[in-house]
C-alpha positions in Angstrom: 74.2 5.8 -15.2 75.4 8.0 -12.3 72.1 10.3 -12.9 69.9 7.2 -12.5 71.7 6.2 -9.3 71.3 9.9 -8.0 67.6 9.9 -8.8 67.0 6.4 -7.3 68.9 7.5 -4.2 66.7 10.6 -3.8 63.5 8.6 -4.4 64.6 6.2 -1.7 65.5 8.9 0.7 62.2 10.7 0.1 60.0 7.7 0.6 62.0 6.5 3.5 61.5 9.9 5.1 57.7 9.8 4.4 57.4 6.4 6.0 59.4 7.3 9.0 57.2 10.5 9.3 54.0 8.6 9.1 54.8 6.0 11.8 53.5 7.1 15.1 55.9 7.6 18.0 55.6 4.5 20.3 55.0 6.6 23.5 52.1 8.3 21.6 50.7 5.1 20.4 50.9 3.6 23.9 49.0 6.5 25.4 46.3 6.3 22.6 45.7 2.5 23.4 46.0 2.7 27.3 42.4 1.7 28.5 43.0 3.0 32.0 40.0 4.8 33.5 36.5 4.7 34.7 33.6 3.3 32.4 30.0 2.8 32.4 29.2 -0.8 31.7 26.3 -2.2 29.9 25.9 -5.9 28.8 23.7 -8.9 28.6 23.7 -11.9 31.1 23.3 -15.5 29.8 19.5 -15.4 30.9 19.0 -12.5 28.5 18.8 -9.8 31.2 20.6 -6.5 30.7 23.1 -5.3 33.4 24.7 -2.0 34.2 27.6 -1.0 36.5 30.9 0.7 36.7 34.2 -0.6 35.5 37.6 0.7 36.7 40.8 -0.2 34.8 44.2 0.5 36.1 47.6 -0.2 34.6 50.0 -2.4 36.7 53.4 -2.6 34.8 52.5 -4.4 31.5 49.2 -5.7 32.9 45.7 -4.2 33.9 43.6 -4.7 36.9 39.9 -4.6 36.1 37.2 -4.2 38.8 33.5 -4.4 37.8 31.0 -3.0 40.2 27.5 -4.0 39.1 24.1 -2.4 40.1 23.3 -5.2 42.3 26.3 -4.7 44.3 28.3 -7.5 42.9 31.9 -6.8 42.6 34.3 -8.8 40.4 38.1 -8.3 39.8 40.1 -9.6 36.9 43.5 -9.2 35.3 44.3 -8.6 31.7 46.9 -7.9 29.0 46.7 -5.4 26.1 47.9 -6.4 22.8 47.6 -4.1 19.9 44.0 -2.7 20.3 42.7 -5.8 22.2 42.3 -6.1 26.0 41.8 -9.7 27.2 40.7 -10.1 30.8 40.3 -13.2 32.9 38.1 -13.1 36.0 36.2 -15.4 38.5 32.7 -14.4 39.3 31.6 -17.7 40.7 32.9 -19.6 37.7 36.0 -18.8 35.4 35.3 -16.3 32.9 37.1 -14.3 30.1 36.2 -11.0 28.2 38.0 -9.6 25.2 37.6 -5.9 24.4 38.4 -3.9 21.1 39.8 -0.7 22.6 38.8 2.7 21.2 39.6 6.1 22.8 36.1 6.4 24.3 34.7 2.8 24.3 35.6 -0.7 24.8 33.3 -3.1 22.9 33.6 -6.6 24.3 32.5 -10.3 24.0 32.6 -12.5 27.2 32.0 -16.0 28.2 32.1 -18.1 31.2 32.2 -21.8 32.3 28.8 -23.4 32.0 27.8 -21.0 29.1 27.5 -23.9 26.7 29.9 -22.2 24.1 27.9 -19.1 24.0 29.4 -15.4 24.0 27.7 -12.2 25.4 28.1 -8.5 24.6 29.5 -6.0 27.0 30.3 -2.3 26.2 32.3 0.0 28.4 31.9 3.8 27.8 34.5 6.0 29.3 33.3 8.8 31.7 35.2 12.0 32.2 37.6 11.8 35.1 36.1 12.8 38.4 32.4 12.7 37.1 31.5 9.5 39.1 32.4 9.1 42.9 33.7 5.5 43.1 33.4 4.0 46.5 36.6 2.1 47.7 36.3 -1.6 48.2 36.7 -1.3 52.0 33.8 1.3 52.1 31.3 -1.5 51.2 30.4 -4.4 53.4 32.8 -7.3 52.7 31.3 -10.4 51.8 33.1 -13.6 53.1 35.4 -15.4 50.6 34.7 -19.0 49.9 37.7 -20.0 51.8 36.4 -18.3 55.0 33.9 -19.8 57.2 30.5 -18.1 57.0 28.4 -17.7 60.2 26.0 -20.7 60.9 28.2 -23.1 58.9 30.6 -25.8 60.0 34.0 -25.5 58.8 35.5 -29.0 58.1 
């Protein structure tokens, strides 16, 4: 009986040690999943036209700021959260919108939708670029468009 207990204890210890060794360290797992960086963006608009641009993702505490700069000089900023290997981002580009990305080390594959899309989703892929390989203009380097709450030249503010 004692021999069975000793063998069972040894088995439990061996299996427990294997399980503990196979679990990734939390700090390593967080680094692997962190989507912060610069990406080339390719996607499809609701009208079927393809678009391209640059996306910057920056970590802020437990959230992420995401800035899309598209080829037609449109800039949109959103805020997101990362859970497991999914990054969900809400943004406003004239209408409320949301995108959900599957995070991999070199690419984020996403689906997005927006108000007025009649229940349809659209594809977007972000491909990571090496750090420093693209010069990113700062927002203040570009002409600033008036916000909706600011009067536009030639209009009457009521």
